[in-house]
N, C-alpha and C positions, 0 to 999 in steps of 0.2 A: 481506549482499548489497549494502547501500548503500555499504559501504567499498570493495568491489570496483568498483562502478560509478563511484565517485568517483576511483578510481585509473586508469581507462581513459584519460581525456583526458591524465592525467599521463604515462602510458606513451607516448602518441603524441607529446607534447611532448618527452619524453626521447629518442626516436629522432631527432627533428630536431636536438635539442641535441647529441647525439653526432656527427651529421654535421658540424655547425658546429665542434665541438671538434676532431674528427679532421682536418678540413680545415685548421683553424688550425695544428695541430701540423705537418702536412705542408708548409704554406706557409712556416712558420718554418724548417723543415729545409732547404727549397730556397733560401731567402734566405741562410741561414748558409753554404750551399755557394758562393754568389756572393762572400760576404765572404772565405771561405777560399781561393777560387780567383778572384782579380780578373781573371785572363786572360779569363774569360767576358765581362766587361763591356768590357775593353780590345779584345777581338776584334770587338765590335759598334760600336766607336767609331773605332778607328784606320783601318780600311778606308774607312768613309764619309768621314772627314776627308781621306783621300788623294783620294777622288773629288771632294770639294769643291774642294780646291786644284788638282787636275789640270784639271777642267772649267772652273773659274773663271778660271784664269790661262793655261792652255795652249790649250784649245779654245773658250773663251767668246767670244773676239774673232772667230771664224770662223762662229759660229752666229747666224742672224738669228731673233730671237724677237718681232719686231713692236714693239709699243709699250712693252714693259717691259725692264728691264735683264736680262742673262742670269743674273746671280746671283739675282735675285728669281724668275726662271723656274725656276732649278735647284733651289732649296732644297726645294720641295714634293716633288720627285722623290727627293731625298736622304732626307727624312723617311720617305717610304714605303719606300724601299729598305732603310733601317736597320731599320724595324719588321718588314718581311717577312723579312729574314734573321734578325732577332732571334726571330721566331716559330719558326724551325727549332730553337732551343735546347731547346724542350720535347721534341722527338723525341730529341735528343741525350741529355738527362737521363734520359728514360724508357729509352732503349736501354742506358745505363750500368747502371741498376737491374736491367734484365732480364738483361744479360750477367753481372753479378756475383752474381745470385741474390737480390738484396735485395728484389725485387718478390715473390718467393715467400715470403720471411719476413714481409712486410707482410700478405700474404693469409692467413697462418696466425694472425695476431693478431686479437683481438676488436675489430675496427674496421671502419668502412664502407669497402668496397673503392674506391668512387668518390672518396673523399677523397684517395687517393694521386695520382690524375690531376689533381684540382683543385689540389693543392699545386703540381705542376709548372707548370700553365697559369697560375695566378695569379702565381706567382713570375716567370714569363716576362713577364707583363703589367707588373709593377713594373720588371723589367729594361729593358723597352722604353721605359717612361716616363723612366727615368734616361738611357738612350741618346739619347732625343729631346731632353732638356734639354741634353746635351752638344752635339748637332748644332745646336741653336738658337744656343748660344754660338759655335760654330765659324762658323756663317753670319754672325752679326753681326760677327765679327772680319774677315771678308773682304768686307764691304759689303752684306750682306743688310739691307734696310730694309722690313720689313712695315708695312702700313697698318691692320692689324686692330684693332678695339676689343676689350675684354675678353671680351665674349660670343662674338665670332668666333674668338678664340683658344681658348676653352673648347670651342666646337663643332668646330673643326678638330682639336684634340687628342683630343676624344671620338670623332670618326670614325676617327682613326688607331688608337686603342686598341681600339675595337670590332672593326675589321677584323683587327688583329693577334691579338685574343683568339679570333676565329673561326678564323683561320689556324692558331693553335697547336693547336686540337683536330684539325685535319686532319693536322698533322704528328705528333701523338701516335698517330694511326691508322697513319701510315707506320712509326713505331717498333714498334708492336705487330705489324705484319705482317712487317717486315724483321728485327727482333730482333737487330740488330748495329749497332755504332757506325759501321763503315765504310759500311754500306748507307744509314743515315739521313744521313750527311754528304754522300754522293754524290747522294742523292735530293733533299735540300734545295737543293743547288747547281743541279742539273739543272732543277728546277721554278722556282726564284725568279730565277735569273740571266737566262734568256731573257725572262721576263715583265717584268722591270724595264727591259730594254733595248728590247723591242718594246712600248713605251708612250710616253707623253708626258713621261717623267721627265727626259730629257736633250736631246731635240730635239722640235720640233713635229711632230705626226703627219702633217701635210699635206706634209711633205718626203719621206715614204716612198712606195714604189710602191703603186699602188692595191690590189693583192691583199693587201699586208701592212697597209695603212692600215685596211682593214675590220676586221681582227682587233684592231689596236692601239687603235682608237677605242672598241671595245665590250668590251674585257676589263676585269676589275674593278680592276686597279691603275691604269689610266688614269682611270677615274671617280673613284677616291679621290684621285689626284694633282691632277686638275683641280678637285675640290671644295676641297681644302686650298689650292691656288693661288688660287682665287677668293676664299676667305675671308681669306687673309693679305695678298694684294697687289692684290685688286680686279679680277681678270680676270672675264669673263662666267661666271656660275655654271651657267647652263642647268639641266639636271635631274641634274647629277652628284651632288649631295648625296643625292637620293632613290635613285638607282641604287646608290650606295655602301651605303646602309642595306639595300637589297634584297639585294645581293650578300653583304653581311656576315651578315645573318640566315639566308640560304639556306645559306651555307657552315657557319655555326654549327650550325644544326639538323641538317644532314646529318653533319657531322663529329662532333658530340657524340653523336648517336644511334648511328651506326655504331661509333664508338670505344668507348663504354660497353658496347655489346652484345658486341663482340669481347672486351673485357676480362673481362666476366662469364663468357663461354664458356671462356676460357682458365683461369679460376680454378677451374673444375669438375674 
């Protein structure tokens, strides 16, 4: 009896250990896919670099951003746009696994089902971190001059990764519902493209019509952009940091809960 009792805590720890081990294997698998398919990372960097060059040298001289240079105004929007589009890669990867039947094979294995989704989302987070590093380099090359100290850099990147992590779970939900590569590609573009442009990413929101400005000022991407801009170049921070955290946690809770629930139901 004592032997069985002593083994109960070990069994509980073993279940947690298997979750970590399975998640680690799935994360490694997803990262290897990035190495074997570098176009995934190139796709997240070439388009944002084009936006940097285009807005910096073509439109920048025509846009009034007040007391800061346009390139310093622009880069926060580029960071967020890159991370937002990068978050859609989770849905693309999940859709590929669903379409090719790989997801069904994983479900038949003696492993934690949620580890499959964790692998895609965490790999997406690492991919976004690499893309952000590339964008920082591109910004510095065209005149971006941040004033942030190390703590402000860590906080800005932390907010960016938190939001992209939450958004990834939302796009995994899109993949589980759509179940096709074409659907998730279109859905990602339709959701992210308007949100990035109807925000403070490329122009000040006070230049927009009043009916559009109300939405632009209060949507989550604008709060994230303004928080990062304030931390990196010293614009007024207001309550943007707190709103970014609130939006991120709300999206994360809803996205994770709904996504894992649907995934478990589909596995039955």
